C-alpha positions in Angstrom: 53.8 -14.1 -124.7 54.8 -12.4 -127.9 52.2 -9.7 -127.4 53.5 -9.1 -123.8 57.1 -8.7 -125.1 55.9 -6.3 -127.9 53.9 -4.2 -125.4 56.9 -4.1 -123.1 59.2 -2.9 -125.9 56.7 -0.2 -127.0 56.5 0.9 -123.3 60.3 0.9 -123.1 60.6 3.1 -126.2 57.9 5.4 -124.9 59.4 5.7 -121.5 62.9 6.2 -122.9 61.6 8.9 -125.3 59.8 10.8 -122.6 62.8 10.8 -120.3 65.1 11.8 -123.1 62.8 14.7 -124.1 62.6 15.8 -120.5 66.4 15.9 -120.3 66.7 18.0 -123.5 64.0 20.4 -122.4 65.5 20.9 -118.9 68.9 21.4 -120.4 67.6 24.0 -122.8 65.7 25.8 -120.1 68.7 25.8 -117.7 71.1 27.1 -120.4 69.0 29.5 -122.4 66.4 30.7 -119.9 68.3 30.6 -116.6 71.7 31.2 -118.2 73.4 28.4 -116.2 76.7 27.1 -117.5 76.1 24.3 -120.0 78.3 21.7 -118.3 76.6 22.2 -115.0 73.2 22.2 -116.7 74.1 19.0 -118.4 74.9 17.3 -115.1 71.6 18.6 -113.6 69.7 17.4 -116.6 71.4 14.0 -116.6 70.5 13.4 -112.9 67.0 14.6 -113.5 66.7 12.2 -116.5 67.9 9.3 -114.4 65.1 9.9 -111.9 62.5 10.3 -114.6 63.8 7.3 -116.5 63.8 5.1 -113.4 60.2 6.0 -112.5 58.9 5.4 -116.0 60.8 2.2 -116.5 59.9 0.8 -113.1 56.2 1.7 -113.1 55.3 1.9 -116.8 57.7 -0.3 -118.8 58.1 -3.2 -116.5 54.9 -2.6 -114.4 56.9 -3.3 -111.3 55.0 -2.0 -108.3 57.1 -3.3 -105.3 58.4 -0.5 -103.1 60.4 -2.6 -100.6 63.5 -2.7 -102.8 63.1 0.6 -104.5 66.3 2.1 -103.0 68.5 -0.7 -104.1 66.9 -0.7 -107.5 67.5 3.0 -107.9 71.1 2.6 -106.8 71.8 -0.1 -109.3 69.9 1.8 -112.0 72.0 5.0 -111.2 75.3 3.1 -111.2 74.4 1.3 -114.5 73.5 4.6 -116.1 76.9 6.1 -115.0 78.6 3.1 -116.5 76.7 3.5 -119.7 77.6 7.2 -119.8 81.2 6.1 -119.7 80.6 3.6 -122.4 78.8 6.2 -124.5 81.7 8.7 -124.1 84.3 6.1 -125.0 82.4 4.9 -128.1 81.8 8.5 -129.2 85.5 9.2 -129.0 86.4 6.0 -130.9 83.8 6.5 -133.6 84.3 10.2 -134.1 88.1 10.7 -133.5 89.4 7.3 -134.6 86.9 6.1 -137.2 86.0 9.7 -138.4 82.2 9.1 -138.2 79.9 12.1 -138.1 79.2 12.7 -134.4 75.4 12.7 -134.7 75.4 9.5 -136.7 77.7 7.9 -134.2 75.5 9.0 -131.3 72.4 7.5 -133.0 74.2 4.2 -133.5 75.5 4.2 -130.0 72.0 5.0 -128.6 70.5 2.1 -130.5 73.2 -0.3 -129.3 73.0 0.8 -125.7 69.2 0.7 -125.7 69.3 -3.0 -126.3 71.8 -3.5 -123.5 69.8 -1.3 -121.2 66.6 -3.1 -121.9 68.2 -6.4 -121.0 69.8 -5.1 -117.8 66.6 -3.4 -116.7 64.5 -6.5 -117.5 66.8 -9.2 -116.2 68.5 -7.5 -113.3 67.0 -4.2 -112.0 63.2 -4.8 -112.5 63.2 -8.6 -112.5 60.4 -10.0 -110.5 60.4 -13.6 -109.5 57.5 -15.5 -110.9 56.1 -18.4 -109.0 56.4 -21.7 -110.9 53.1 -23.5 -111.6 53.1 -27.1 -110.4 
């Protein structure tokens, strides 16, 4: 059981890292190569990142192969990510403007904190598969 949890955490970090890198790369390309306004580019990259993240977490992190409920899973995943974007923005404001933390340090701390919350929500709510009880 311990090894399964460790492997899932490694896959979670890997999937999250890949999706984060894909967002940063797309954002950079949209702004610096295609000269698209940075705020619009940020929205495009954020939405792209949600799709990449969903696919990686569903199929790689949690090895969840069912496709019958994929739409509802994606909808919950998308809404959860929008809520977490709000939480991230609020915490950034509090830590930087009120507490006077360095913005990058604040973002790193917030990312670590929200990663734990996300993992639990993904595991227990979004990609939770019912296991049959052995009798």
